[in-house]
C-alpha positions as CSV (number, residue, x, y, z in Angstrom):
1,X,-13.2,32.6,12.1
2,X,-13.2,32.9,8.3
3,X,-9.7,33.5,7.0
4,X,-8.7,34.3,3.4
5,X,-5.1,34.0,2.2
6,X,-4.2,35.9,-1.0
7,X,-1.1,35.6,-3.3
8,X,-0.6,36.1,-7.0
9,X,-1.4,32.7,-8.7
10,X,-2.8,30.7,-5.8
11,X,-0.2,28.0,-6.4
12,X,2.3,28.1,-3.6
13,X,2.1,30.6,-0.8
14,X,-1.7,31.0,-0.2
15,X,-2.5,27.3,-0.7
16,X,0.3,26.4,1.8
17,X,-1.3,28.8,4.3
18,X,-4.7,27.3,3.6
19,X,-3.5,23.8,4.2
20,X,-1.6,24.5,7.5
21,X,-4.4,26.6,9.0
22,X,-7.4,24.6,7.7
23,X,-9.5,23.3,10.6
24,X,-7.0,24.5,13.1
25,X,-8.7,26.0,16.2
26,X,-12.0,26.1,14.3
27,X,-10.7,28.3,11.5
28,X,-12.5,28.2,8.2
29,X,-9.8,28.9,5.7
30,X,-9.7,29.6,1.9
31,X,-7.1,30.9,-0.5
32,X,-7.2,32.7,-3.8
33,X,-4.9,34.6,-6.2
34,X,-5.1,38.1,-7.7
35,X,-3.8,37.3,-11.2
36,X,-5.9,36.3,-14.2
37,X,-4.1,32.9,-14.4
38,X,-4.6,32.1,-10.7
39,X,-5.7,28.6,-9.8
40,X,-8.6,30.1,-7.9
41,X,-9.1,33.8,-8.7
42,X,-10.3,36.0,-5.8
43,X,-13.9,37.1,-6.2
44,X,-16.3,39.4,-4.4
45,X,-17.7,36.3,-2.8
46,X,-14.4,35.6,-1.2
47,X,-14.1,39.1,0.1
48,X,-17.7,39.1,1.5
49,X,-17.1,35.7,3.1
50,X,-13.8,36.6,4.8
51,X,-13.5,38.0,8.3
52,X,-9.8,38.3,8.1
53,X,-7.6,38.6,5.0
54,X,-3.9,38.0,4.8
55,X,-2.0,39.1,1.7
56,X,1.5,37.9,0.9
57,X,2.8,41.2,-0.5
58,X,1.8,44.9,-0.8
59,X,0.9,44.5,-4.5
60,X,-1.8,42.0,-3.5
61,X,-3.4,44.6,-1.2
62,X,-3.2,47.2,-4.0
63,X,-4.9,44.8,-6.4
64,X,-7.7,44.0,-3.9
65,X,-8.3,47.8,-3.3
66,X,-8.4,48.4,-7.1
67,X,-10.9,45.6,-7.8
68,X,-13.0,45.5,-4.6
69,X,-12.7,49.1,-3.2
70,X,-15.4,49.7,-0.6
71,X,-16.1,46.0,-0.1
72,X,-12.8,46.1,1.9
73,X,-14.1,48.7,4.3
74,X,-14.3,47.2,7.8
75,X,-12.3,44.2,6.8
76,X,-9.2,43.3,8.8
77,X,-6.4,42.9,6.1
78,X,-2.8,42.2,7.0
79,X,0.3,42.1,4.8
80,X,2.6,39.1,5.7
81,X,5.4,40.4,3.5
82,X,6.4,37.0,2.1
83,X,8.1,37.1,-1.3
84,X,7.3,34.6,-4.0
85,X,10.5,32.6,-3.3
86,X,9.0,29.3,-2.0
87,X,7.3,26.2,-3.3
88,X,4.1,24.6,-2.0
89,X,4.5,23.3,1.5
90,X,8.2,24.4,1.7
91,X,9.3,24.0,5.3
92,X,10.8,27.5,5.5
93,X,7.5,29.0,4.1
94,X,5.5,27.0,6.7
95,X,7.7,28.4,9.5
96,X,7.4,32.0,8.2
97,X,3.6,31.7,7.8
98,X,3.2,30.4,11.4
99,X,5.4,33.1,12.8
100,X,3.8,36.0,11.0
101,X,0.2,34.9,11.2
102,X,0.6,34.1,15.0
103,X,0.9,37.9,15.5
104,X,-2.8,38.1,14.6
105,X,-4.3,34.7,15.4
106,X,-3.2,31.5,17.1
107,X,-1.0,29.4,14.8
108,X,-0.6,25.7,14.8
109,X,2.5,24.4,16.6
């Protein structure tokens, strides 16, 4: 399964998710950000590649809809509702990610 995690700047939340889910259970995982200053900015290539997209906040979904519109049709997109309050690989962030993502796919233990 090809999974894309999206946050704002692709510095803390989505790279943490990418790291903890990468190669778990055969998942192919990438991450990107919605802002111009993102470490890796989300592109149409990311959207076309992904089978499942997780956004960290509602604003990320809104930005994706504005920029990619109909490309998002028939894509499974879920809002994890995780605020920008955590650093990269923060233990609490890891636990929240595992708990919220496990509703949709199997998460690492």
